C-alpha positions in Angstrom: -12.7 48.9 17.8 -12.2 45.3 16.7 -15.9 44.9 16.1 -15.6 47.5 13.3 -13.0 45.6 11.4 -14.0 43.9 8.2 -14.1 40.1 8.0 -11.1 40.0 5.7 -9.0 42.0 8.1 -10.1 39.9 11.1 -9.4 36.7 9.1 -5.8 37.9 8.3 -5.3 38.7 12.0 -6.6 35.3 13.1 -4.3 33.5 10.7 -1.3 35.1 12.6 -2.3 33.2 15.7 -1.9 29.8 14.1 -1.0 27.0 14.3 -3.4 25.6 16.9 -1.1 24.2 19.5 -1.9 21.2 21.7 0.4 19.9 24.4 0.2 16.4 25.9 1.6 16.3 29.4 2.3 13.5 31.7 1.3 15.8 34.6 -1.5 17.9 33.4 -4.5 17.2 31.1 -4.3 18.4 27.5 -4.7 22.1 26.9 -8.3 23.1 27.1 -9.7 23.8 23.6 -11.1 27.2 24.6 -7.5 28.3 25.2 -6.5 27.4 21.6 -7.1 29.6 18.6 -9.2 29.8 16.6 -11.7 28.4 19.1 -10.7 31.3 21.4 -11.9 33.9 18.9 -15.3 32.2 18.5 -16.1 33.0 22.1 -15.8 36.7 21.7 -19.0 37.5 19.8 -21.6 35.9 17.5 -20.1 37.6 14.4 -16.6 36.4 15.2 -17.9 32.9 15.8 -19.7 33.0 12.4 -16.5 34.1 10.7 -14.3 31.5 12.4 -16.7 28.7 11.6 -16.9 29.8 7.9 -13.1 29.7 7.3 -11.8 26.1 7.2 -8.2 27.3 6.8 -8.3 28.6 10.4 -8.7 25.0 11.6 -6.2 23.4 9.2 -2.9 24.2 10.9 -2.3 22.0 13.9 0.6 21.3 16.2 0.7 18.5 18.7 3.6 18.3 21.2 4.4 16.3 24.3 6.4 17.2 27.4 7.2 15.3 30.5 6.9 17.2 33.7 7.2 14.4 36.3 8.4 10.8 36.3 6.2 9.8 39.2 2.8 11.1 38.4 -0.1 8.8 37.8 -2.1 11.0 35.4 -3.3 9.7 32.0 -1.8 11.7 29.1 -3.9 9.7 26.8 -7.2 11.3 27.9 -9.6 10.5 25.1 -10.7 14.2 25.0 -7.7 15.1 23.0 -8.7 12.7 20.3 -12.2 14.2 20.2 -10.7 17.7 20.0 -8.4 16.8 17.1 -11.1 15.1 15.2 -13.3 18.2 15.7 -10.6 20.5 14.4 -10.1 18.3 11.3 -13.8 18.2 10.7 -14.0 22.0 10.9 -11.1 22.3 8.5 -13.3 20.7 5.8 -11.4 20.3 2.6 -8.6 22.8 3.4 -5.0 21.6 2.9 -3.5 20.6 6.2 -0.4 21.9 7.9 0.7 19.4 10.6 3.4 19.3 13.2 3.8 16.4 15.6 6.6 16.3 18.1 5.8 13.4 20.5 9.0 12.6 22.3 8.0 11.3 25.7 6.9 7.9 27.1 3.2 8.3 26.5 2.1 4.7 26.0 0.3 4.4 22.6 -0.7 8.0 22.4 1.6 8.6 19.5 0.0 5.8 17.6 -3.5 7.0 18.1 -2.8 10.6 17.2 -0.7 9.6 14.1 -3.6 7.4 12.9 -6.0 10.4 13.2 -3.8 12.4 10.8 -2.9 9.6 8.5 -6.6 9.2 7.7 -6.4 12.8 6.3 -3.2 12.2 4.3 -4.8 13.2 0.9 -5.2 16.8 2.4 -1.6 17.1 3.7 0.2 20.1 2.5 3.0 20.4 5.0 3.8 17.7 7.6 6.6 17.5 10.1 6.4 14.4 12.2 9.0 13.6 14.9 8.1 10.7 17.3 10.3 9.0 19.9 8.8 5.9 21.6 10.5 3.9 24.4 7.8 1.6 25.8 7.3 -1.7 24.1 4.1 -2.2 22.0 1.1 -4.0 23.5 0.8 -6.2 20.3 3.5 -8.4 18.8 3.3 -6.6 15.4 4.5 -3.0 15.4 2.0 -0.6 13.8 2.3 0.4 10.2 0.9 3.6 8.8 0.7 3.9 5.0 0.7 7.3 3.3 -1.0 6.3 0.1 -2.5 8.2 -2.8 -1.8 11.5 -4.4 -1.8 14.5 -2.0 -1.0 18.2 -2.5 2.0 17.9 -0.1 4.9 20.3 -0.6 7.0 19.4 2.5 7.2 16.1 4.3 9.5 15.3 7.2 9.4 12.0 9.0 11.4 10.7 12.0 10.3 7.8 14.1 12.8 6.5 16.6 12.7 4.3 19.7 12.6 0.9 21.3 10.8 -0.8 18.4 10.0 -0.1 14.8 7.0 2.1 14.2 6.8 2.3 10.4 5.4 4.8 8.0 5.3 3.9 4.3 5.5 6.9 2.0 3.9 5.9 -1.3 5.5 7.8 -4.1 4.1 5.5 -6.8 1.6 8.0 -8.0 4.2 10.7 -8.6 4.7 9.7 -12.3 3.9 12.9 -14.1 5.7 16.3 -14.0 2.4 18.0 -13.1 1.4 15.6 -10.2 4.1 16.2 -7.7 4.3 19.5 -5.7 6.9 18.0 -3.3 9.7 20.5 -2.6 11.1 19.2 0.7 11.4 15.5 1.6 13.0 14.1 4.8 12.9 10.3 5.2 14.8 9.2 8.3 14.4 6.5 11.0 11.2 4.5 10.9 10.1 5.7 7.5 10.2 3.8 4.2 9.4 4.9 0.6 7.4 2.9 -1.9 8.4 3.6 -5.5 6.6 3.0 -8.8 7.0 -0.4 -10.3 8.7 1.3 -13.2 11.4 3.2 -11.4 12.1 5.3 -14.5 8.5 6.7 -14.3 9.1 8.6 -11.0 8.9 12.4 -11.4 9.8 14.9 -8.6 10.5 18.0 -10.7 10.0 20.5 -7.8 12.0 18.7 -5.2 14.8 21.0 -3.9 15.8 19.4 -0.7 16.2 15.7 0.2 17.3 14.2 3.5 17.4 10.4 3.3 18.5 7.9 6.0 18.9 4.2 5.2 18.9 1.2 7.4 21.2 -1.9 7.6 21.3 -3.6 4.2 19.5 -0.8 2.4 19.1 -1.0 -1.3 20.7 2.2 -2.6 18.7 1.8 -5.8 15.9 3.6 -4.0 18.2 6.6 -3.4 19.3 6.5 -7.0 15.7 6.4 -8.2 14.7 9.5 -6.2 17.7 11.4 -7.3 17.2 10.6 -10.9 13.6 11.9 -10.6 14.8 15.2 -9.0 16.6 17.2 -11.7 16.4 20.5 -9.7 17.7 19.2 -6.4 19.8 21.8 -4.5 20.4 20.2 -1.1 21.2 16.5 -0.4 21.8 14.9 3.0 22.4 11.2 2.9 23.0 8.9 6.0 23.8 5.3 5.2 23.8 3.2 8.4 24.9 -0.4 8.7 27.8 -2.4 7.4 26.1 -3.8 4.3 24.4 -2.2 1.3 22.8 -3.7 -1.8 21.9 -2.8 -5.4 19.8 -4.7 -7.8 20.2 -2.9 -11.0 23.3 -2.9 -13.3 25.7 0.0 -13.3 24.0 2.8 -15.3 26.6 5.4 -14.7 26.5 8.4 -12.3 23.8 11.0 -12.2 24.3 14.6 -12.9 22.7 17.0 -10.5 23.5 20.4 -12.0 21.8 22.5 -9.3 23.2 20.7 -6.3 24.9 23.3 -4.0 25.0 21.4 -0.7 25.9 17.7 -0.1 26.3 16.0 3.3 27.2 12.3 3.3 27.4 10.1 6.4 28.3 6.4 5.8 29.2 3.6 8.2 31.6 2.1 5.7 34.0 3.5 3.1 32.4 1.2 0.5 29.0 2.8 1.0 30.5 6.3 0.7 32.5 5.4 -2.4 29.5 3.9 -4.0 27.5 7.1 -3.6 30.3 9.4 -4.7 31.5 7.4 -7.7 28.4 5.4 -8.8 25.5 7.7 -8.1 26.5 11.3 -8.0 28.7 13.1 -10.5 30.0 16.6 -10.0 
């Protein structure tokens, strides 16, 4: 029966099986690729294999997760085969926009660094990226790794959270978002371990499609970065700010509060009343 279905119908069915999910375990080796769609479909028949290999989008939605099943096992979760598999998936996705989910929250040595670097190389194809990494073993090198997300990508949703025993840093470069037609970003979440890089001319930043912003600052954070992003987001609807630490800084003169006419949800967490007051009275106007 399935052999009589048209390629378009089969393609629509195959899409429903995505994303391709890979699990990194401290007890078992990574999930075998022949158990992961769309590779699974390519094993059914020659015609299905031809179809699967001719549709890059089927290889462009990838989820990588970790889970710890034992604290005493001696297996190697960083088996290089997973890196070869992921690179093969990315190769078969050709130029298709990427949907990426990473949830690496166990003590897997430097596995998170290697896998993150694989996807960072393809940043200019990111469409949706949700990255959550927790790391509790100290790095093998004195300098913690840094991953720059540079250049213009078609990304619409970006969520970054990197938390653990040392600072793994991702730089999100927004310096190219200086035209109303460039940015497609609708959802942005910058929390622990992530830093934004803004245009040299702060007034040039444009995020006209941004609807949701979650932003978490570190100790001594310059709140001008927050102000810059907010001023570039006239259609913002949801804002969640977390300002940690006892000190804040600003480097620009008081230019009055911003008006966010479409804002319907605001959540503010601040370590000090000074920081909270600054956001409420100096940045946001209701």
